[in-house]
C-alpha positions in Angstrom: 34.0 3.6 -24.4 33.7 6.4 -27.1 30.1 7.6 -26.8 28.3 9.9 -29.3 24.7 11.5 -28.0 22.6 13.6 -30.3 19.9 15.6 -28.9 18.2 18.0 -30.9 16.2 20.3 -29.7 17.2 19.9 -25.8 21.2 20.7 -25.2 21.8 19.5 -21.8 23.7 22.5 -20.7 20.2 23.9 -19.7 20.1 21.5 -17.2 23.7 21.4 -16.1 23.5 25.4 -15.9 20.7 25.6 -13.5 17.9 27.2 -15.5 14.5 25.6 -16.5 14.6 22.7 -18.3 12.6 20.3 -19.7 12.5 16.2 -18.9 15.1 15.8 -21.8 17.7 18.5 -21.1 17.6 17.0 -17.3 18.0 13.4 -19.2 20.7 13.9 -21.4 22.8 16.0 -19.3 22.5 13.9 -15.5 22.9 10.1 -18.5 25.7 11.8 -20.0 27.2 13.1 -16.7 27.1 9.6 -15.1 28.7 7.9 -18.0 31.5 10.1 -17.9 32.0 9.5 -14.4 31.8 5.8 -15.4 35.1 5.9 -17.5 33.4 6.8 -21.0 34.3 9.7 -23.1 30.7 11.5 -23.9 30.0 14.1 -27.0 26.5 15.8 -26.8 26.0 16.9 -29.4 23.3 19.6 -30.1 21.6 22.4 -32.2 23.3 26.2 -32.2 20.6 28.4 -30.7 21.7 31.6 -30.4 24.6 32.9 -32.7 26.9 33.1 -29.8 27.2 29.6 -28.3 30.5 28.6 -28.9 31.1 25.7 -30.5 32.3 23.6 -28.5 31.9 23.6 -24.3 34.0 21.4 -22.6 31.7 20.4 -19.3 33.7 17.5 -17.5 37.4 16.1 -18.4 35.3 13.2 -19.7 32.3 14.8 -21.4 31.7 18.0 -24.0 29.2 19.9 -25.5 29.5 20.7 -29.3 26.8 22.9 -31.3 26.1 22.6 -34.2 24.9 25.0 -37.1 21.9 23.1 -38.5 19.1 25.3 -39.4 18.6 29.3 -38.3 21.0 29.9 -35.0 17.7 30.9 -33.0 15.3 29.1 -31.3 13.0 27.4 -33.4 9.7 25.6 -32.3 11.2 21.2 -31.9 8.2 20.3 -34.4 9.8 23.0 -37.1 13.2 21.1 -36.9 12.9 18.2 -39.2 14.0 20.2 -42.3 17.6 20.6 -40.9 18.0 16.6 -39.5 20.4 16.3 -42.1 22.9 19.2 -41.5 22.6 18.3 -38.0 24.1 14.9 -39.1 26.6 16.3 -41.6 27.7 18.3 -38.9 28.1 15.3 -36.8 30.1 13.2 -39.0 32.5 16.3 -39.9 33.6 16.6 -35.7 34.3 12.4 -35.9 35.9 13.1 -38.5 38.9 9.6 -39.0 37.7 8.6 -35.0 34.7 8.1 -35.2 32.5 6.8 -31.8 31.3 3.3 -30.7 28.4 4.2 -30.6 25.7 6.8 -31.0 22.2 7.3 -28.7 19.3 9.8 -30.3 17.4 11.3 -28.3 13.3 11.9 -29.6 12.4 10.4 -32.7 14.1 13.3 -35.1 17.3 13.4 -33.5 17.7 9.6 -34.2 16.8 10.3 -38.0 19.8 12.3 -37.4 22.1 9.8 -35.9 20.8 7.2 -38.2 21.9 9.6 -41.3 25.2 10.1 -39.7 26.3 6.7 -39.2 25.7 4.9 -42.3 27.6 7.9 -44.6 30.8 6.2 -42.0 33.7 5.8 -44.6 35.9 2.6 -44.9 33.0 0.4 -44.0 32.6 0.6 -40.1 29.2 0.7 -39.0 28.2 2.8 -36.0 26.6 1.0 -33.8 22.6 3.3 -33.3 21.0 3.3 -29.9 17.6 4.9 -29.6 16.1 6.8 -26.9 12.5 8.2 -27.8 11.5 9.9 -24.9 7.8 10.1 -26.2 6.0 8.5 -29.2 3.6 10.1 -31.4 1.3 7.3 -31.6 0.8 8.1 -27.8 0.7 11.7 -28.5 -1.7 11.3 -31.4 -4.1 9.5 -29.2 -4.2 11.7 -26.4 -4.2 15.2 -28.1 -5.8 14.5 -31.3 -6.0 17.2 -33.9 -4.0 19.8 -30.8 -0.7 17.1 -32.0 1.4 19.8 -33.6 4.4 17.0 -34.5 5.3 17.6 -38.6 3.4 14.9 -40.5 6.3 12.7 -41.3 6.8 12.0 -37.9 4.1 9.0 -38.9 6.4 6.9 -40.6 9.6 7.8 -39.6 9.5 7.6 -35.9 8.6 3.8 -37.1 11.5 3.6 -39.2 13.7 4.8 -36.6 13.0 2.2 -34.6 13.0 -0.7 -37.3 16.6 1.0 -38.4 18.0 1.3 -34.8 19.9 -1.1 -33.7 19.1 -1.0 -29.9 16.2 0.7 -28.5 16.5 2.0 -24.9 12.9 2.7 -23.7 11.8 4.3 -20.5 9.5 2.1 -19.2 7.6 -0.7 -19.6 4.5 0.8 -21.2 6.6 2.4 -24.1 7.5 -1.2 -24.8 4.2 -2.2 -25.4 3.2 1.0 -27.6 6.7 0.2 -29.7 5.4 -3.5 -30.6 2.7 -2.1 -31.6 3.7 0.2 -33.9 5.8 -3.1 -35.6 8.8 -2.7 -33.6 10.7 -6.1 -32.9 11.0 -6.1 -29.0 13.6 -8.5 -28.7 16.0 -5.0 -29.4 14.9 -3.2 -26.9 16.8 -2.3 -23.3 14.4 -0.7 -20.7 16.9 2.2 -18.7 14.3 4.7 -16.6 15.4 8.1 -15.9 16.8 9.3 -13.1 17.3 11.3 -9.9 19.8 13.6 -8.7 20.2 12.3 -5.6 22.6 14.8 -4.3 20.6 17.2 -4.5 16.7 15.6 -3.9 16.9 14.1 -0.5 14.5 14.1 3.2 16.9 15.7 4.7 17.4 19.7 4.7 15.1 22.8 5.1 11.5 22.9 4.1 10.1 26.0 2.0 7.5 28.0 4.2 3.7 27.8 4.0 1.0 29.2 5.7 -1.8 27.0 5.1 -1.3 23.9 7.5 -1.3 21.2 4.2 0.0 21.9 1.0 -0.2 20.4 -1.9 2.3 20.5 -4.5 2.1 20.4 -9.0 5.6 20.4 -10.7 6.2 20.8 -14.6 5.5 22.5 -18.1 2.1 24.7 -17.7 0.8 22.5 -20.7 -2.7 20.9 -21.1 -1.9 17.6 -21.4 -0.3 17.8 -17.6 -3.6 18.2 -16.6 -3.0 20.4 -13.9 -6.4 21.6 -13.9 -7.4 18.5 -12.6 -6.2 19.1 -9.2 -7.8 22.5 -8.9 -11.3 20.7 -9.9 -10.2 18.6 -7.1 -9.9 21.2 -4.4 -14.0 21.9 -3.8 -14.4 17.9 -3.3 -11.7 18.3 -0.9 -13.0 21.8 1.0 -16.1 20.2 1.6 -14.2 17.4 3.1 -13.3 19.6 6.0 -9.8 19.9 4.4 -10.3 23.8 4.5 -6.7 25.1 5.6 -5.0 24.0 2.4 -2.7 25.3 -0.5 -2.5 23.9 -3.7 1.5 25.4 -4.7 1.6 25.1 -8.6 5.8 25.6 -9.9 6.5 25.9 -13.5 5.4 27.5 -16.8 6.7 30.6 -17.8 8.8 33.3 -15.5 5.5 35.2 -14.8 3.3 32.4 -14.4 0.3 34.3 -13.2 1.0 37.5 -16.1 2.1 36.2 -19.6 1.7 32.1 -19.8 -1.6 31.5 -21.8 -2.0 28.2 -19.4 -1.6 30.2 -16.2 -4.4 32.1 -16.9 -6.2 29.9 -18.0 -6.0 27.9 -14.3 -6.1 30.8 -12.2 -9.7 31.5 -14.2 -10.6 27.7 -13.9 -9.8 28.4 -10.2 -12.0 31.8 -9.8 -14.5 29.9 -11.2 -14.2 27.1 -9.1 -13.9 29.8 -5.8 -10.8 28.4 -4.5 -8.6 31.3 -6.1 -7.9 31.3 -2.7 -6.5 28.2 -2.0 -3.8 28.0 -5.4 -0.6 30.4 -6.1 1.4 29.9 -9.2 5.0 30.2 -8.3 5.6 30.0 -11.9 9.6 29.4 -12.8 12.0 28.7 -9.5 15.8 27.8 -9.6 16.4 23.9 -9.8 18.4 23.9 -6.5 15.2 25.0 -4.8 13.2 22.3 -5.7 14.0 20.4 -3.0 13.1 22.7 -0.2 9.9 22.9 -2.0 9.4 19.2 -2.9 9.8 18.9 1.1 6.9 21.8 2.4 4.8 19.5 0.4 2.2 16.6 2.1 2.0 15.8 -1.5 3.2 16.1 -4.7 -0.2 14.8 -7.4 1.1 14.4 -11.1 -2.2 13.1 -13.5 -1.1 13.6 -16.9 -3.8 12.4 -19.6 -0.1 10.7 -20.7 3.3 10.1 -19.8 6.2 8.9 -21.6 8.3 8.7 -17.6 8.0 11.4 -15.7 10.9 12.6 -13.1 9.6 14.9 -10.8 7.3 11.7 -9.2 11.0 11.1 -8.9 12.7 14.0 -7.7 9.3 14.0 -5.1 10.1 10.4 -4.1 13.3 10.9 -3.3 12.2 13.6 -0.6 10.2 11.6 1.2 7.3 12.9 0.0 3.9 10.4 -1.1 3.1 10.7 -4.8 -0.7 10.9 -6.3 -0.5 9.7 -9.3 -2.4 9.1 -12.4 -1.5 5.5 -13.7 -0.8 5.8 -17.1 2.5 5.6 -18.7 5.9 5.3 -16.6 3.9 6.3 -13.9 2.8 3.0 -13.2 7.0 2.1 -13.3 8.6 4.6 -10.9 5.3 5.5 -8.3 4.1 1.5 -6.4 0.2 1.9 -5.5 0.0 2.3 -1.9 3.5 1.3 -1.5 5.5 4.9 -2.9 1.9 6.4 -3.2 -1.2 6.5 -5.3 -2.3 6.0 -8.1 -6.2 7.4 -9.8 -8.0 6.6 -12.9 -6.2 9.7 -15.5 -8.6 12.5 -15.9 -11.0 12.1 -12.6 -10.7 15.0 -10.2 -12.8 13.3 -7.8 -10.4 10.4 -7.3 -7.7 12.7 -7.2 -9.7 14.5 -4.6 -9.6 10.9 -2.4 -6.7 9.8 -2.9 -5.8 13.6 -1.5 -8.6 12.6 1.1 -6.9 9.5 2.5 -3.3 10.9 2.6 -4.4 14.4 4.1 -6.4 12.5 6.8 -3.0 10.5 7.9 0.0 11.9 9.1 1.0 7.7 9.5 0.1 6.9 6.2 2.2 9.8 4.6 5.3 8.9 6.3 5.4 5.5 5.5 5.0 6.1 2.2 7.5 9.3 2.2 10.1 6.9 3.9 9.7 3.7 1.5 9.7 6.2 -1.9 12.9 7.6 -1.1 14.1 3.8 -0.3 12.9 2.9 -3.9 14.2 6.4 -5.2 17.9 5.6 -3.9 17.8 1.5 -4.2 16.5 1.7 -8.4 16.7 5.6 -9.9 20.0 7.0 -9.0 21.3 7.5 -12.2 24.7 5.8 -11.1 22.8 2.7 -11.9 20.7 4.0 -15.0 24.4 5.0 -16.9 25.2 1.1 -15.6 22.3 -0.5 -17.6 22.1 1.9 -20.7 25.9 0.7 -20.7 24.9 -2.9 -21.4 22.5 -1.9 -23.9 25.3 0.2 -25.8 27.5 -3.2 -25.3 24.7 -4.9 -27.0 23.7 -3.0 -30.2 27.7 -3.1 -30.2 28.2 -7.0 -30.3 25.1 -7.4 -32.9 26.6 -4.9 -35.2 30.5 -6.5 -34.6 29.9 -8.7 -37.9 27.2 -6.4 -39.6 28.2 -4.7 -43.4 27.2 -1.3 -44.5 23.8 -0.1 -43.0 20.8 -0.3 -44.9 19.1 3.2 -45.9 16.5 3.8 -43.5 13.0 3.9 -44.9 11.5 6.6 -46.0 14.7 9.0 -44.4 14.9 11.4 -47.9 13.6 14.1 -46.9 
């Protein structure tokens, strides 16, 4: 099968190159690689965001990345990229030439706009089936962030339109299916294929990062308020008062100099000082991806307590390393982390509940071992990228079958930008 991926702001090369990357970068890179290993020919189209980038990068014999000129060749905040989606579609169609793919897969709603635009331009009456993965939904973001949501106003009508116009949607968790239904999208056209984890990199076998404390709690991810890292800091006084005084909270993520220039890092450090727990908090900033397994293995528990989470790769990485997870019972975390099976669920935005869950784990090495081993088994059985690729492949086949006899595509609602 010939597959085109469109990932307008998240290049897979960031993840494949080993630098710090977000979940979409990792997802697109790993899924594309896994599909290529299954014998498919995969081309990932992403926006050129630096002038020196080559037009094409051959990653594997059956996987390449194409940099498309769409807007200025510089870093542009993703919420400002919508005006360039027509140019991105231009570049995709030009690269297809007279050999269109069997399916085009958009990642994030703006990539869906470009994918549908490209698919309906295909000459000769052949319509390229469009599959869409949203990664995050604007309705959920607005619900939790309110006025702090920086998405363009057009997202309110374009995102649901992408969902209604795509031939197939690949949701990453069951919670997303309910959100899509609320948006008026026919969920009979929805498949579920979760995010995956690199089981060659993340495992319980291997050295652990050094720690000077008896207990280590770990938080990993981008330093933005919605990730809820401040909630973990607010949980520390409860733990200290409960007698767990020889512990540290290690926070990995944020800017390269997380303790100095990152505004959210400064806010977190100020909060730790205000609560009198600064001596128990370390902000390490970015670390190389290949160093992460050892950091996971050094932790007694990994805490993931965002306000909302479309899926979340960090819990999978922790589980693959045999570490129990304390997770907010939101979004995809309710699928990946099994309450009292591979970790413990807590209500969102509840520092005291986080402290209670962590206290339960810290007080019982046997429980930590039991949950960690179960998590590792679950990661291997359910979340390998080879399995995720196989499930995505089925979604492609359904999309192709559904459009085999279809005529030209109807214009996407509200697509004129």
